[in-house]
Every structure is written in structure tokens, then in C-alpha cells.
C-alpha positions, 0 to 999 in steps of 0.5 A, spaced: 107 161 782 106 158 789 100 161 793 102 158 799 107 161 804 113 158 808 112 161 815 116 158 820 112 153 824 113 157 830 110 163 827 104 158 825 104 155 832 104 163 835 098 165 830 094 159 833 095 161 840 094 168 839 087 167 835 085 162 840 086 167 846 083 173 842 077 168 840 076 166 848 076 174 850 071 175 844 066 170 847 067 171 854 064 178 853 057 176 850 057 170 855 058 174 861 054 180 859 048 176 856 042 178 860 044 184 863 040 190 863 041 194 857 045 189 854 044 188 846 048 183 842 047 188 836 051 194 840 056 189 842 058 188 835 058 195 833 065 197 837 071 198 833 075 193 838 070 187 837 070 188 829 078 189 829 079 183 834 074 178 829 078 181 823 085 180 827 083 172 829 081 171 822 087 173 819 091 169 825 087 163 824 088 163 816 095 165 817 096 159 821 092 154 817 093 156 810 099 162 810 097 165 803 101 170 800 097 173 794 097 180 794 089 181 796 091 176 802 097 181 804 092 187 804 087 184 808 092 182 813 095 189 813 088 192 814 087 187 820 094 189 823 092 197 822 085 196 825 088 193 831 094 198 832 088 203 831 084 200 837 090 199 841 092 206 840 086 209 842 085 205 848 092 207 850 091 214 849 083 215 851 080 209 855 086 206 859 083 209 866 076 208 864 074 201 867 066 203 868 062 196 868 068 192 866 069 186 870 073 182 866 080 186 866 084 180 863 079 180 856 080 188 856 087 187 856 087 181 851 083 185 846 086 192 847 093 191 849 095 183 847 092 183 840 095 189 837 101 187 839 101 180 837 098 183 830 104 188 829 109 182 831 106 177 826 107 183 821 114 184 822 116 177 824 113 174 818 113 179 812 111 178 805 113 182 799 107 184 795 110 187 789 109 194 790 113 198 786 114 206 786 114 209 779 
């Protein structure tokens, strides 16, 4: 059994591009806010947005570089997609008009809008059957 998938080259390139964009947006927040009154790196990493985007970046990078197809990896990939979709929905429903203290709107848009859409597109455009059966 081959443990490496055959994702098209364009999907791998897009995965690397979106992973890089997400990584830059993730790094930009702590660099910009470092030294601000009340800023804590521990508090920064406690947000679902940050945690789900870290997982999303990892999933996209591993998918681009290794493209594993085993069941465990596909479950991690699905979890990353689900977490980022949840982040996007919560942001759209509750937080869209709350810009208090946010000076970097582009990073906010990347983490809350672009990354969830990129993960859904990756899941839909490069599907892998994980052998689930109904009994």
C-alpha cells in the first residue's frame, strides 16, 4: 500500500502558498503586540483562532510536502478543517464588527476568513477516501 498521495502539483503549490500566508499572519500578531501593555504570549496562544490556524498551517505544509493518505493523517486533516471552519463561523456570526484594538486588519482577515476558506477548498478539491463503512 502506497502511503503517499498523488495530489496534483497545483494543489501542493496552493497549500504552500496558503500555509505561508497563514504563518506570516500568525507571526505578525506577537511581533506587533510584543511590549504592549497587558500583552502575554501565553494569552495569545490560548485563542481558538491561533490554535486552529497553527493546526491549519501544519496540515497544509505536511499536505504539500509529504501528501500522506493514511487514515490517521486524514482524520487530523479533517479536524484541522473543522476547527478552522468553526473559527470562521464564530467570527462571522459574533465578531465581524468588533475591531477593538485590531490594527492589523489584513492578519485578522487572513486568520478568520481566508484560512477557513482555504481549508474547505483543500478538503473539497483534494478528497481522500478513508475507508469509512456503514454497517
